[in-house]
All heavy atoms as an XYZ file, in Angstrom:
952
protein
N     -19.303      4.763    -11.294
C     -17.994      5.308    -11.038
C     -17.074      4.937    -12.241
O     -17.194      3.861    -12.770
C     -17.434      4.727     -9.735
C     -16.103      5.280     -9.352
S     -15.661      4.698     -7.728
C     -14.110      5.513     -7.551
N     -16.157      5.825    -12.555
C     -15.280      5.610    -13.663
C     -13.927      5.089    -13.213
O     -13.546      5.126    -12.030
C     -15.097      6.924    -14.434
C     -16.329      7.463    -15.053
C     -16.058      8.789    -15.773
O     -14.980      9.299    -15.760
N     -17.082      9.308    -16.390
N     -13.170      4.628    -14.172
C     -11.787      4.184    -13.943
C     -10.987      5.365    -13.360
O     -11.051      6.457    -13.837
C     -11.188      3.737    -15.286
C      -9.810      3.278    -15.198
C      -9.338      2.830    -16.599
C      -7.905      2.513    -16.623
N      -7.467      2.051    -17.937
N     -10.177      5.032    -12.341
C      -9.358      6.044    -11.669
C      -7.930      5.564    -11.548
O      -7.691      4.431    -11.149
C      -9.882      6.332    -10.246
C      -8.977      7.289     -9.519
C     -11.303      6.852    -10.292
N      -6.954      6.369    -11.952
C      -5.524      6.080    -11.737
C      -4.971      7.319    -10.974
O      -5.055      8.412    -11.500
C      -4.735      5.850    -13.029
C      -5.283      4.655    -13.797
C      -3.277      5.724    -12.720
C      -4.840      3.338    -13.296
N      -4.455      7.093     -9.803
C      -3.803      8.157     -9.059
C      -2.319      7.836     -9.041
O      -1.925      6.673     -8.918
C      -4.359      8.255     -7.640
C      -5.824      8.653     -7.632
C      -6.304      8.849     -6.220
C      -7.756      9.280     -6.169
N      -7.983     10.647     -6.514
N      -1.475      8.847     -9.161
C      -0.037      8.623     -9.124
C       0.674      9.813     -8.564
O       0.156     10.964     -8.536
C       0.473      8.323    -10.553
O       0.284      9.448    -11.392
N       1.888      9.514     -8.106
C       2.740     10.584     -7.552
C       4.183     10.122     -7.716
O       4.442      9.052     -8.361
N       5.104     10.791     -7.073
C       6.499     10.410     -7.166
C       6.724      9.039     -6.565
O       6.557      8.826     -5.366
C       7.377     11.450     -6.455
O       7.116     12.744     -6.993
C       8.867     11.146     -6.569
N       7.028      8.073     -7.420
C       7.343      6.703     -6.981
C       6.184      5.806     -6.638
O       6.378      4.710     -6.130
N       4.959      6.175     -6.963
C       3.786      5.355     -6.674
C       2.664      5.575     -7.691
O       2.577      6.599     -8.306
C       3.249      5.566     -5.277
C       2.715      6.932     -5.053
C       3.428      8.006     -4.613
C       1.378      7.415     -5.266
N       2.619      9.136     -4.551
C       1.332      8.790     -4.951
C       0.201      6.765     -5.709
C       0.171      9.507     -5.023
C      -0.960      7.544     -5.811
C      -0.957      8.913     -5.450
N       1.837      4.565     -7.844
C       0.534      4.686     -8.546
C      -0.422      3.643     -7.998
O      -0.003      2.581     -7.512
C       0.663      4.623    -10.039
C       1.480      3.573    -10.608
C       1.638      3.734    -12.093
N       2.564      2.669    -12.446
C       2.555      1.966    -13.542
N       1.635      2.158    -14.421
N       3.427      1.029    -13.754
N      -1.704      3.971     -8.052
C      -2.725      3.101     -7.567
C      -3.962      3.338     -8.463
O      -4.209      4.495     -8.827
C      -3.026      3.289     -6.052
C      -3.967      2.178     -5.551
C      -3.541      4.680     -5.769
C      -4.034      2.132     -4.050
N      -4.685      2.312     -8.797
C      -5.838      2.512     -9.667
C      -7.004      1.604     -9.323
O      -6.886      0.615     -8.588
N      -8.149      1.990     -9.863
C      -9.427      1.292     -9.643
C     -10.226      1.348    -10.924
O     -10.432      2.425    -11.497
C     -10.175      1.982     -8.504
C     -11.594      1.514     -8.349
C     -12.708      2.290     -8.574
C     -12.054      0.260     -7.870
N     -13.852      1.543     -8.288
C     -13.462      0.272     -7.884
C     -11.402     -0.904     -7.497
C     -14.212     -0.786     -7.458
C     -12.183     -2.008     -7.129
C     -13.576     -1.927     -7.103
N     -10.637      0.186    -11.405
C     -11.496      0.111    -12.609
C     -12.678     -0.802    -12.257
O     -12.606     -1.977    -12.336
C     -10.735     -0.464    -13.782
C     -11.550     -0.521    -15.028
O     -12.718     -0.178    -15.023
N     -10.944     -0.970    -16.127
N     -13.806     -0.202    -11.867
C     -14.948     -0.996    -11.443
C     -15.560     -1.866    -12.537
O     -16.297     -2.814    -12.281
C     -15.947      0.061    -10.947
C     -15.593      1.280    -11.684
C     -14.072      1.242    -11.881
N     -15.262     -1.544    -13.796
C     -15.823     -2.282    -14.905
C     -14.941     -3.486    -15.354
O     -15.346     -4.267    -16.198
C     -16.002     -1.392    -16.107
C     -17.057     -0.262    -15.793
O     -17.997     -0.539    -15.012
O     -16.877      0.845    -16.317
N     -13.755     -3.621    -14.809
C     -12.885     -4.740    -15.151
C     -13.499     -6.048    -14.687
O     -14.127     -6.126    -13.606
C     -11.512     -4.569    -14.530
N     -13.407     -7.121    -15.419
C     -14.031     -8.392    -15.076
C     -13.462     -9.048    -13.830
O     -14.203     -9.589    -13.031
C     -13.829     -9.256    -16.299
C     -12.746     -8.621    -17.094
C     -12.722     -7.184    -16.719
N     -12.149     -9.029    -13.633
C     -11.567     -9.699    -12.504
C     -10.620     -8.797    -11.705
O     -10.757     -8.626    -10.481
C     -10.784    -10.917    -12.928
C     -10.181    -11.699    -11.784
C      -9.500    -13.022    -12.207
O      -9.438    -13.301    -13.404
O      -9.015    -13.705    -11.323
N      -9.640     -8.206    -12.369
C      -8.638     -7.413    -11.711
C      -9.038     -5.942    -11.744
O      -8.716     -5.241    -12.708
C      -7.259     -7.658    -12.297
C      -6.828     -9.096    -12.168
C      -6.811     -9.920    -13.240
C      -6.452     -9.584    -10.945
C      -6.443    -11.276    -13.096
C      -6.062    -10.914    -10.776
C      -6.058    -11.748    -11.878
N      -9.711     -5.458    -10.726
C     -10.269     -4.107    -10.698
C      -9.238     -3.106    -10.141
O      -9.411     -1.894    -10.304
C     -11.546     -4.062     -9.875
C     -12.643     -4.922    -10.484
C     -13.895     -4.925     -9.604
C     -14.929     -5.808    -10.129
N     -15.661     -5.349    -11.258
N      -8.225     -3.565     -9.422
C      -7.268     -2.691     -8.798
C      -5.880     -2.743     -9.487
O      -5.569     -3.682    -10.194
N      -5.103     -1.735     -9.190
C      -3.707     -1.701     -9.709
C      -2.878     -0.968     -8.649
O      -3.262      0.050     -8.128
C      -3.645     -0.902    -11.001
C      -2.244     -0.677    -11.552
C      -2.004     -1.619    -12.724
C      -2.031      0.754    -11.915
N      -1.682     -1.530     -8.323
C      -0.728     -0.873     -7.512
C       0.648     -0.962     -8.157
O       0.886     -1.910     -8.901
C      -0.677     -1.421     -6.048
C      -1.958     -1.196     -5.288
C      -0.321     -2.901     -6.045
N       1.499      0.019     -7.940
C       2.807     -0.033     -8.540
C       3.626      1.213     -8.307
O       3.295      2.075     -7.472
N       4.717      1.318     -9.047
C       5.597      2.473     -9.019
C       5.701      2.983    -10.449
O       4.937      2.612    -11.315
C       6.997      2.063     -8.565
O       7.651      1.217     -9.486
C       6.946      1.362     -7.199
N       6.734      3.779    -10.695
C       6.979      4.266    -12.064
C       7.502      3.142    -12.966
O       7.400      3.249    -14.188
C       7.975      5.418    -12.016
C       7.498      6.576    -11.228
O       6.254      6.803    -11.146
O       8.346      7.311    -10.692
N       8.078      2.076    -12.375
C       8.714      1.078    -13.184
C       8.045     -0.333    -13.122
O       8.472     -1.245    -13.841
C      10.185      0.933    -12.757
O      10.282      0.582    -11.406
N       7.054     -0.530    -12.300
C       6.369     -1.809    -12.242
C       4.940     -1.581    -11.749
O       4.613     -0.580    -11.137
C       7.048     -2.850    -11.357
C       7.097     -2.447     -9.918
C       8.105     -1.768     -9.277
C       6.050     -2.669     -8.916
N       7.774     -1.549     -7.958
C       6.549     -2.110     -7.721
C       4.822     -3.293     -8.950
C       5.790     -2.164     -6.519
C       4.121     -3.353     -7.743
C       4.602     -2.779     -6.594
N       4.067     -2.581    -12.026
C       2.693     -2.530    -11.526
C       2.134     -3.936    -11.509
O       2.572     -4.824    -12.270
C       1.800     -1.634    -12.395
N       1.149     -4.167    -10.647
C       0.436     -5.425    -10.626
C      -1.044     -5.127    -10.459
O      -1.415     -4.198     -9.748
C       0.928     -6.394     -9.492
C       0.132     -7.696     -9.482
C       0.867     -5.717     -8.118
C       0.630     -8.748     -8.568
N      -1.841     -5.901    -11.166
C      -3.311     -5.778    -11.012
C      -3.757     -6.598     -9.842
O      -3.228     -7.701     -9.603
C      -4.020     -6.207    -12.273
C      -3.771     -5.299    -13.447
C      -4.496     -5.768    -14.700
O      -4.512     -7.024    -14.949
O      -5.015     -4.924    -15.411
N      -4.721     -6.123     -9.102
C      -5.303     -6.810     -7.946
C      -6.814     -6.992     -8.132
O      -7.439     -6.196     -8.755
C      -5.049     -6.012     -6.666
C      -3.625     -5.701     -6.288
C      -3.560     -4.839     -5.047
C      -2.801     -6.964     -6.036
N      -7.338     -8.055     -7.538
C      -8.774     -8.216     -7.497
C      -9.305     -7.145     -6.528
O      -8.562     -6.509     -5.792
C      -9.163     -9.615     -6.988
O      -8.729     -9.732     -5.622
C      -8.586    -10.712     -7.821
N     -10.616     -6.990     -6.552
C     -11.219     -5.999     -5.638
C     -10.940     -6.292     -4.185
O     -10.618     -5.387     -3.425
C     -12.750     -5.925     -5.897
C     -13.411     -4.848     -5.043
C     -14.868     -4.621     -5.357
O     -15.439     -5.364     -6.248
O     -15.462     -3.722     -4.773
N     -11.053     -7.556     -3.784
C     -10.812     -7.857     -2.360
C      -9.329     -7.726     -2.022
O      -9.024     -7.344     -0.919
C     -11.419     -9.214     -1.963
C     -10.883    -10.374     -2.776
C     -12.917     -9.195     -2.013
C     -11.343    -11.762     -2.269
N      -8.437     -8.023     -2.959
C      -7.028     -7.803     -2.725
C      -6.726     -6.314     -2.523
O      -5.989     -5.890     -1.628
C      -6.180     -8.362     -3.859
C      -6.135     -9.847     -3.914
C      -5.509    -10.412     -5.191
O      -5.383     -9.649     -6.205
O      -5.153    -11.598     -5.215
N      -7.339     -5.477     -3.388
C      -7.125     -4.036     -3.300
C      -7.690     -3.504     -1.993
O      -7.099     -2.686     -1.310
C      -7.757     -3.336     -4.480
C      -7.580     -1.803     -4.476
C      -6.134     -1.431     -4.619
C      -8.430     -1.190     -5.550
N      -8.871     -4.002     -1.572
C      -9.461     -3.606     -0.301
C      -8.521     -3.944      0.852
O      -8.301     -3.146      1.762
C     -10.816     -4.240     -0.083
C     -11.883     -3.677     -1.044
O     -11.706     -2.617     -1.627
N     -12.957     -4.404     -1.195
N      -7.969     -5.187      0.833
C      -7.010     -5.595      1.843
C      -5.758     -4.723      1.829
O      -5.262     -4.328      2.862
C      -6.614     -7.063      1.703
C      -7.580     -7.997      2.434
O      -8.631     -7.542      2.946
O      -7.265     -9.196      2.511
N      -5.252     -4.418      0.631
C      -4.091     -3.590      0.480
C      -4.306     -2.250      1.171
O      -3.488     -1.805      1.966
C      -3.724     -3.414     -1.012
C      -2.515     -2.563     -1.213
C      -1.265     -3.087     -1.238
C      -2.675     -1.168     -1.395
C      -0.147     -2.301     -1.411
C      -1.566     -0.342     -1.587
C      -0.294     -0.923     -1.566
N      -5.390     -1.615      0.861
C      -5.717     -0.278      1.390
C      -5.879     -0.388      2.916
O      -5.337      0.473      3.677
C      -6.918      0.282      0.753
S      -6.721      0.707     -1.007
N      -6.620     -1.380      3.387
C      -6.867     -1.506      4.806
C      -5.563     -1.783      5.575
O      -5.256     -1.127      6.599
C      -7.834     -2.681      5.047
C      -8.136     -2.923      6.514
C      -9.142     -4.081      6.698
N      -8.690     -5.330      6.116
C      -7.824     -6.192      6.719
N      -7.309     -5.855      7.872
N      -7.494     -7.339      6.141
N      -4.722     -2.713      5.095
C      -3.465     -3.073      5.756
C      -2.503     -1.891      5.721
O      -1.785     -1.608      6.704
C      -2.848     -4.294      5.149
C      -3.673     -5.609      5.371
C      -3.007     -6.737      4.582
C      -3.759     -5.955      6.857
N      -2.420     -1.202      4.614
C      -1.511     -0.015      4.527
C      -1.913      1.040      5.530
O      -1.036      1.588      6.242
C      -1.513      0.558      3.120
C      -0.658      1.812      2.925
C       0.820      1.610      3.351
C      -0.697      2.291      1.466
N      -3.178      1.328      5.634
C      -3.632      2.333      6.595
C      -3.408      1.863      8.016
O      -3.085      2.658      8.909
C      -5.084      2.713      6.325
C      -5.152      3.646      5.122
O      -4.638      4.735      5.182
N      -5.779      3.217      4.043
N      -3.600      0.602      8.282
C      -3.353      0.044      9.615
C      -1.859      0.196      9.942
O      -1.508      0.623     11.071
C      -3.746     -1.455      9.596
C      -3.501     -2.182     10.911
C      -3.861     -3.667     10.753
O      -4.764     -4.017     10.035
N      -3.137     -4.501     11.439
N      -0.986     -0.108      9.027
C       0.480      0.023      9.250
C       0.877      1.500      9.430
O       1.682      1.822     10.297
C       1.266     -0.604      8.154
C       1.242     -2.139      8.132
C       1.783     -2.682      6.794
C       2.054     -2.709      9.279
N       0.293      2.380      8.643
C       0.591      3.804      8.754
C       0.177      4.343     10.112
O       0.894      5.090     10.776
C      -0.089      4.599      7.627
N      -1.005      3.915     10.616
C      -1.478      4.296     11.920
C      -0.519      3.764     13.022
O      -0.244      4.494     13.995
C      -2.874      3.824     12.186
C      -3.942      4.619     11.458
O      -3.609      5.717     10.948
O      -5.093      4.138     11.366
N      -0.080      2.518     12.867
C       0.795      1.938     13.830
C       2.126      2.713     13.900
O       2.608      3.024     14.963
C       1.111      0.443     13.476
O      -0.121     -0.262     13.504
C       2.080     -0.163     14.434
N       2.647      3.075     12.726
C       3.910      3.841     12.743
C       3.720      5.211     13.374
O       4.577      5.675     14.087
C       4.433      3.982     11.326
C       4.922      2.656     10.703
S       6.269      1.901     11.631
C       7.677      2.684     10.837
N       2.564      5.824     13.151
C       2.304      7.132     13.744
C       2.256      7.035     15.270
O       2.832      7.815     15.957
C       0.949      7.693     13.233
C       0.679      9.077     13.694
C      -0.698      9.645     13.370
C      -1.267      9.203     12.051
N      -2.618      9.825     11.810
N       1.598      5.982     15.785
C       1.474      5.808     17.222
C       2.843      5.420     17.844
O       3.107      5.780     19.021
C       0.437      4.765     17.563
C      -0.960      5.207     17.219
N      -1.434      6.477     17.445
C      -2.002      4.539     16.658
C      -2.691      6.554     17.037
N      -3.074      5.405     16.545
N       3.673      4.729     17.123
C       4.972      4.339     17.652
C       5.949      5.476     17.750
O       6.960      5.368     18.474
C       5.581      3.190     16.822
C       4.899      1.832     16.962
C       5.512      0.840     16.003
C       5.092      1.314     18.400
N       5.698      6.582     17.058
C       6.635      7.703     17.085
C       6.864      8.222     18.496
O       7.978      8.659     18.783
C       6.168      8.797     16.169
O       4.967      9.334     16.631
N       5.901      8.142     19.346
C       6.059      8.616     20.707
C       6.826      7.611     21.573
O       7.365      7.989     22.628
C       4.683      8.863     21.343
N       6.923      6.363     21.129
C       7.585      5.323     21.899
C       9.058      5.130     21.555
O       9.786      4.498     22.354
C       6.835      4.004     21.723
C       5.358      4.019     22.004
C       5.037      4.294     23.447
O       5.787      3.806     24.329
O       4.054      4.994     23.737
N       9.471      5.584     20.410
C      10.827      5.334     19.921
C      11.705      6.572     20.017
O      11.214      7.709     19.911
C      10.769      4.881     18.458
C       9.968      3.620     18.174
C       9.882      3.424     16.655
C      10.626      2.434     18.841
N      12.983      6.362     20.149
C      13.944      7.473     20.059
C      14.072      7.847     18.589
O      13.819      7.029     17.726
C      15.315      7.056     20.630
C      15.230      6.812     22.153
S      16.853      6.490     22.887
C      17.207      4.876     22.238
N      14.542      9.091     18.334
C      14.596      9.594     16.974
C      15.449      8.696     16.037
O      15.146      8.595     14.869
C      15.175     11.010     16.943
C      14.215     12.003     17.523
O      13.006     11.683     17.649
O      14.655     13.111     17.873
N      16.519      8.099     16.534
C      17.409      7.290     15.715
C      16.975      5.826     15.624
O      17.631      5.039     14.913
C      18.833      7.402     16.185
C      19.104      6.829     17.564
C      18.769      7.744     18.747
O      18.339      8.884     18.529
O      18.911      7.341     19.882
N      15.916      5.450     16.263
C      15.448      4.049     16.264
C      14.607      3.728     15.019
O      13.642      4.418     14.723
C      14.578      3.764     17.491
C      15.330      3.200     18.647
C      14.380      2.779     19.780
O      13.737      3.662     20.336
O      14.338      1.548     20.073
N      14.961      2.653     14.335
C      14.167      2.141     13.236
C      13.330      0.993     13.729
O      13.642      0.381     14.725
C      15.092      1.576     12.119
C      15.752      2.643     11.298
C      16.525      2.011     10.159
C      17.099      3.032      9.234
N      17.800      2.421      8.109
N      12.251      0.670     12.978
C      11.381     -0.393     13.353
C      10.783     -1.035     12.117
O      10.693     -0.370     11.059
C      10.217      0.113     14.295
C       9.467     -1.063     14.884
C       9.346      1.096     13.576
C       8.591     -0.720     16.065
N      10.409     -2.252     12.235
C       9.697     -2.981     11.139
C       8.392     -3.503     11.732
O       8.357     -4.060     12.860
C      10.511     -4.109     10.623
N       7.311     -3.322     11.026
C       5.982     -3.805     11.414
C       5.362     -4.578     10.274
O       5.457     -4.143      9.106
C       5.040     -2.681     11.819
S       5.579     -1.744     13.230
N       4.717     -5.656     10.563
C       4.033     -6.445      9.554
C       2.549     -6.501      9.816
O       2.087     -6.408     10.952
C       4.536     -7.908      9.590
C       5.985     -8.074      9.316
C       6.428     -9.535      9.418
O       5.550    -10.441      9.512
O       7.642     -9.790      9.379
N       1.785     -6.721      8.746
C       0.337     -6.980      8.821
C       0.021     -7.912      7.653
O       0.676     -7.859      6.624
C      -0.457     -5.653      8.697
N      -0.943     -8.751      7.859
C      -1.331     -9.654      6.765
C      -2.791    -10.071      6.874
O      -3.436     -9.961      7.884
C      -0.440    -10.906      6.798
C      -0.542    -11.793      7.933
C       0.398    -12.982      7.846
O       0.434    -13.666      6.808
O       1.173    -13.177      8.818
N      -3.230    -10.544      5.753
C      -4.568    -11.128      5.635
C      -4.335    -12.482      4.913
O      -3.232    -12.864      4.636
C      -5.493    -10.247      4.797
O      -5.092    -10.222      3.432
N      -5.406    -13.169      4.563
C      -5.283    -14.400      3.786
C      -4.733    -14.127      2.378
O      -4.191    -15.019      1.762
C      -6.620    -15.122      3.675
C      -7.089    -15.671      5.001
O      -6.268    -15.856      5.928
O      -8.295    -15.937      5.130
N      -4.918    -12.899      1.944
C      -4.524    -12.560      0.568
C      -3.190    -11.859      0.409
O      -2.538    -11.965     -0.609
C      -5.614    -11.655     -0.063
C      -7.043    -12.184      0.027
C      -8.033    -11.168     -0.460
C      -7.136    -13.474     -0.762
N      -2.781    -11.040      1.432
C      -1.584    -10.216      1.338
C      -0.787    -10.253      2.591
O      -1.331    -10.358      3.690
C      -1.984     -8.743      1.056
C      -2.766     -8.380     -0.153
C      -3.229     -6.939     -0.061
C      -1.900     -8.573     -1.377
N       0.527    -10.081      2.418
C       1.457     -9.795      3.542
C       2.066     -8.457      3.239
O       2.455     -8.206      2.110
C       2.519    -10.903      3.628
C       3.608    -10.580      4.603
C       3.606    -10.861      5.927
C       4.870     -9.908      4.335
N       4.785    -10.404      6.466
C       5.575     -9.823      5.522
C       5.419     -9.364      3.162
C       6.819     -9.240      5.605
C       6.687     -8.756      3.232
C       7.354     -8.701      4.466
N       2.161     -7.602      4.263
C       2.753     -6.296      4.083
C       3.681     -5.956      5.248
O       3.458     -6.369      6.366
C       1.680     -5.224      3.939
C       0.812     -5.421      2.743
S      -0.578     -4.268      2.612
C       0.243     -2.776      2.180
N       4.719     -5.172      4.974
C       5.681     -4.777      5.981
C       6.136     -3.355      5.724
O       6.446     -2.999      4.568
C       6.902     -5.689      5.966
C       8.007     -5.261      6.948
C       9.257     -6.057      6.768
O       9.843     -6.039      5.625
O       9.701     -6.692      7.742
N       6.200     -2.579      6.782
C       6.810     -1.270      6.719
C       8.109     -1.341      7.543
O       8.194     -2.065      8.540
C       5.902     -0.124      7.221
C       4.718      0.066      6.303
C       5.428     -0.404      8.644
N       9.117     -0.612      7.075
C      10.407     -0.635      7.778
C      11.064      0.728      7.695
O      11.128      1.324      6.587
C      11.295     -1.695      7.169
C      12.622     -1.882      7.884
C      13.471     -2.991      7.348
O      13.165     -3.516      6.256
O      14.479     -3.312      7.985
N      11.566      1.208      8.808
C      12.239      2.486      8.805
C      11.885      3.263     10.086
O      11.636      2.687     11.152
N      11.891      4.582      9.977
C      11.518      5.464     11.097
C      10.044      5.770     11.014
O       9.428      5.712      9.964
C      12.316      6.753     10.978
C      13.810      6.554     10.932
C      14.525      6.582      9.709
C      14.524      6.268     12.090
C      15.871      6.378      9.703
C      15.878      6.074     12.073
C      16.584      6.128     10.857
O      17.890      5.907     10.821
N       9.425      6.092     12.156
C       7.997      6.390     12.156
C       7.600      7.479     11.167
O       6.486      7.496     10.660
C       7.710      6.796     13.584
C       8.737      6.110     14.384
C       9.979      6.107     13.533
N       8.468      8.394     10.853
C       8.193      9.493      9.910
C       8.680      9.205      8.512
O       8.342      9.984      7.602
C       8.789     10.789     10.426
C      10.290     10.722     10.530
N      10.954     10.121     11.567
C      11.263     11.113      9.646
C      12.259     10.211     11.365
N      12.464     10.818     10.192
N       9.380      8.132      8.268
C       9.942      7.809      6.963
C      10.257      6.325      6.863
O      11.263      5.857      7.414
C      11.250      8.617      6.762
O      11.833      8.339      5.522
N       9.361      5.639      6.138
C       9.532      4.145      6.084
C       9.171      3.632      4.715
O       8.405      4.252      3.970
C       8.664      3.491      7.138
C       7.234      3.930      7.158
C       6.281      3.333      6.363
C       6.848      4.990      7.967
C       4.964      3.757      6.384
C       5.547      5.425      7.983
C       4.636      4.812      7.197
O       3.295      5.240      7.208
N       9.772      2.521      4.370
C       9.467      1.870      3.102
C       8.359      0.859      3.323
O       8.014      0.520      4.436
C      10.725      1.163      2.572
O      11.164      0.153      3.466
N       7.821      0.351      2.229
C       6.714     -0.638      2.242
C       7.018     -1.761      1.328
O       7.425     -1.496      0.156
C       5.413      0.057      1.851
C       4.187     -0.836      1.601
C       3.734     -1.522      2.896
C       3.061     -0.064      0.957
N       6.803     -2.992      1.778
C       6.883     -4.168      0.925
C       5.605     -4.939      1.021
O       4.931     -4.899      2.069
C       8.023     -5.085      1.369
C       9.394     -4.575      1.158
C      10.492     -5.508      1.664
N      10.164     -6.909      1.410
C      10.499     -7.879      2.242
N      11.128     -7.669      3.372
N      10.163     -9.124      1.950
N       5.212     -5.637     -0.018
C       4.032     -6.462      0.034
C       4.233     -7.722     -0.815
O       5.019     -7.726     -1.752
C       2.767     -5.701     -0.407
C       2.554     -5.658     -1.875
C       1.603     -6.437     -2.487
C       3.333     -4.815     -2.672
C       1.404     -6.387     -3.862
C       3.167     -4.779     -4.044
C       2.174     -5.575     -4.655
N       3.503     -8.741     -0.439
C       3.465    -10.020     -1.227
C       2.024    -10.431     -1.386
O       1.244    -10.434     -0.410
C       4.246    -11.136     -0.512
C       5.723    -10.769     -0.355
C       4.077    -12.455     -1.226
C       6.556    -11.743      0.453
N       1.646    -10.734     -2.597
C       0.299    -11.278     -2.891
C       0.393    -12.771     -2.674
O       1.214    -13.446     -3.265
C      -0.118    -10.954     -4.319
C      -1.484    -11.584     -4.659
C      -0.150     -9.456     -4.564
N      -0.487    -13.284     -1.822
C      -0.447    -14.722     -1.479
C      -1.431    -15.574     -2.225
O      -1.653    -16.709     -1.896
C      -0.755    -14.881      0.038
C       0.378    -14.334      0.915
O       1.533    -14.441      0.566
N      -0.032    -13.752      2.020
N      -2.052    -15.007     -3.260
C      -2.988    -15.760     -4.043
C      -2.306    -16.483     -5.191
O      -1.043    -16.452     -5.240
C      -4.109    -14.855     -4.609
O      -3.525    -13.780     -5.327
C      -4.964    -14.268     -3.486
N      -2.975    -17.095     -6.112
C      -2.426    -17.906     -7.171
C      -1.278    -17.327     -7.958
O      -0.396    -18.038     -8.384
N      -1.228    -16.004     -8.194
C      -0.161    -15.463     -9.052
C       1.083    -15.051     -8.258
O       2.089    -14.759     -8.862
C      -0.671    -14.367     -9.918
C      -1.355    -13.257     -9.253
C      -2.155    -12.437    -10.237
N      -2.525    -11.238     -9.561
C      -3.440    -11.175     -8.616
N      -4.069    -12.257     -8.244
N      -3.706    -10.035     -8.035
N       1.042    -14.994     -6.973
C       2.203    -14.725     -6.103
C       3.117    -13.677     -6.663
O       4.077    -13.959     -7.384
C       2.948    -16.010     -5.846
S       1.946    -17.238     -4.982
N       2.931    -12.464     -6.331
C       3.749    -11.326     -6.750
C       4.187    -10.543     -5.512
O       3.598    -10.671     -4.429
C       2.907    -10.431     -7.702
N       5.178     -9.683     -5.719
C       5.601     -8.827     -4.632
C       6.069     -7.508     -5.200
O       6.414     -7.407     -6.363
C       6.651     -9.475     -3.759
C       7.987     -9.714     -4.376
C       8.960    -10.329     -3.373
O       9.613     -9.569     -2.593
O       9.020    -11.574     -3.352
N       6.066     -6.495     -4.332
C       6.512     -5.197     -4.765
C       7.004     -4.387     -3.555
O       6.827     -4.783     -2.422
N       7.599     -3.230     -3.831
C       8.171     -2.388     -2.781
C       8.136     -0.922     -3.200
O       8.298     -0.580     -4.376
C       9.608     -2.787     -2.545
C      10.291     -1.944     -1.475
C      11.666     -2.457     -1.136
O      11.995     -3.612     -1.377
N      12.472     -1.631     -0.549
N       7.891     -0.073     -2.223
C       7.896      1.358     -2.380
C       8.969      1.947     -1.449
O       9.074      1.543     -0.314
C       6.569      2.013     -2.055
C       5.510      1.690     -3.059
C       5.163      2.430     -4.156
C       4.660      0.583     -3.038
N       4.114      1.822     -4.818
C       3.788      0.643     -4.143
C       4.515     -0.546     -2.203
C       2.826     -0.288     -4.449
C       3.547     -1.504     -2.499
C       2.749     -1.365     -3.610
N       9.656      2.995     -1.923
C      10.619      3.705     -1.107
C       9.886      4.670     -0.170
O       8.710      4.998     -0.415
C      11.581      4.531     -2.000
C      12.493      3.645     -2.833
O      12.793      2.517     -2.399
O      12.839      4.079     -3.948
N      10.574      5.105      0.862
C       9.951      5.956      1.876
C       9.344      7.217      1.323
O       8.282      7.659      1.798
C      10.991      6.301      2.951
N       9.939      7.814      0.304
C       9.384      9.066     -0.231
C       8.064      8.904     -0.962
O       7.331      9.846     -1.107
C      10.377      9.773     -1.152
C      10.722      8.959     -2.410
O      10.415      7.764     -2.490
N      11.346      9.584     -3.381
N       7.713      7.636     -1.281
C       6.419      7.388     -1.972
C       5.293      7.148     -1.004
O       4.105      7.290     -1.358
C       6.573      6.227     -2.927
N       5.573      6.805      0.222
C       4.538      6.312      1.147
C       3.501      7.396      1.504
O       2.314      7.085      1.480
C       5.176      5.715      2.405
C       6.128      4.563      2.029
C       4.117      5.217      3.405
C       5.505      3.482      1.144
N       3.879      8.604      1.867
C       2.813      9.549      2.225
C       1.754      9.768      1.126
O       0.527      9.763      1.428
C       3.580     10.869      2.474
C       4.937     10.409      2.882
C       5.175      9.185      2.042
N       2.153      9.870     -0.108
C       1.220     10.019     -1.193
C       0.382      8.792     -1.415
O      -0.855      8.855     -1.695
N       0.992      7.635     -1.301
C       0.276      6.377     -1.500
C      -0.761      6.161     -0.418
O      -1.893      5.810     -0.667
C       1.275      5.161     -1.507
C       0.689      3.812     -1.769
C      -0.023      3.712     -3.109
C       1.796      2.737     -1.648
N      -0.383      6.455      0.840
C      -1.347      6.337      1.940
C      -2.535      7.277      1.735
O      -3.718      6.892      1.863
C      -0.658      6.576      3.315
C      -1.699      6.758      4.434
C       0.312      5.509      3.618
N      -2.264      8.493      1.338
C      -3.335      9.483      1.101
C      -4.223      8.995     -0.024
O      -5.463      9.124      0.058
C      -2.723     10.848      0.826
C      -3.786     11.917      0.613
C      -3.197     13.285      0.347
O      -2.036     13.395      0.035
N      -3.985     14.296      0.469
N      -3.634      8.474     -1.105
C      -4.439      8.059     -2.257
C      -5.347      6.893     -1.925
O      -6.444      6.768     -2.469
C      -3.507      7.709     -3.420
N      -4.916      5.988     -1.041
C      -5.767      4.827     -0.720
C      -7.054      5.239     -0.043
O      -8.078      4.613     -0.218
C      -5.037      3.792      0.217
O      -4.698      4.426      1.427
C      -3.831      3.237     -0.483
N      -7.013      6.372      0.656
C      -8.202      6.859      1.331
C      -9.202      7.533      0.358
O     -10.345      7.698      0.697
N      -8.719      7.906     -0.839
C      -9.564      8.629     -1.767
C      -9.857      7.847     -3.021
O     -10.514      8.340     -3.934
C      -8.899      9.937     -2.150
C      -8.649     10.862     -0.971
S      -7.943     12.447     -1.423
C      -6.563     12.000     -2.436
N      -9.392      6.616     -3.147
C      -9.423      5.860     -4.385
C     -10.877      5.596     -4.854
O     -11.202      5.757     -6.020
C      -8.661      4.549     -4.239
C      -8.466      3.774     -5.541
C      -7.689      4.587     -6.551
C      -7.749      2.491     -5.244
N     -11.718      5.162     -3.959
C     -13.062      4.786     -4.314
C     -14.122      5.796     -3.870
O     -15.299      5.497     -3.823
C     -13.427      3.416     -3.747
C     -12.622      2.274     -4.316
C     -13.117      0.969     -3.707
C     -12.343     -0.222     -4.202
N     -12.874     -1.430     -3.604
N     -13.695      7.024     -3.562
C     -14.617      8.063     -3.174
C     -15.366      8.532     -4.392
O     -14.761      8.839     -5.416
C     -13.873      9.229     -2.480
C     -14.796     10.368     -2.195
C     -13.167      8.738     -1.220
N     -16.689      8.645     -4.282
C     -17.508      9.122     -5.379
C     -17.477     10.596     -5.504
O     -17.500     11.296     -4.568
C     -18.950      8.583     -5.200
C     -19.036      7.098     -5.286
C     -18.907      6.361     -4.152
C     -19.286      6.470     -6.490
C     -18.982      4.969     -4.230
C     -19.379      5.070     -6.561
C     -19.231      4.344     -5.410
């Protein structure tokens, strides 16, 4: 598999299977951080878990109700906040380099879709 960088309005995500340590990349148009393979796997898994949670909560909330949901692993903490159909995302890397980032609501649909196709052969 070759190096892949996917990007859209306000987001980018990448995978480089040949990199020695940091095989993943997440970011926006103005910042990025490299992730290890297991960090990237957790990022994709947790983001999809949060996106599914927001989708399921749409039936439980009134249209004007906002919500915040968190998910975490030993490596990452992530939070979505907003409406079930439009929410922002924040994350913190809990490993040695301790970094954090955020995406606006308009970037989330493309980012979620890209995580599902990042490592597809």
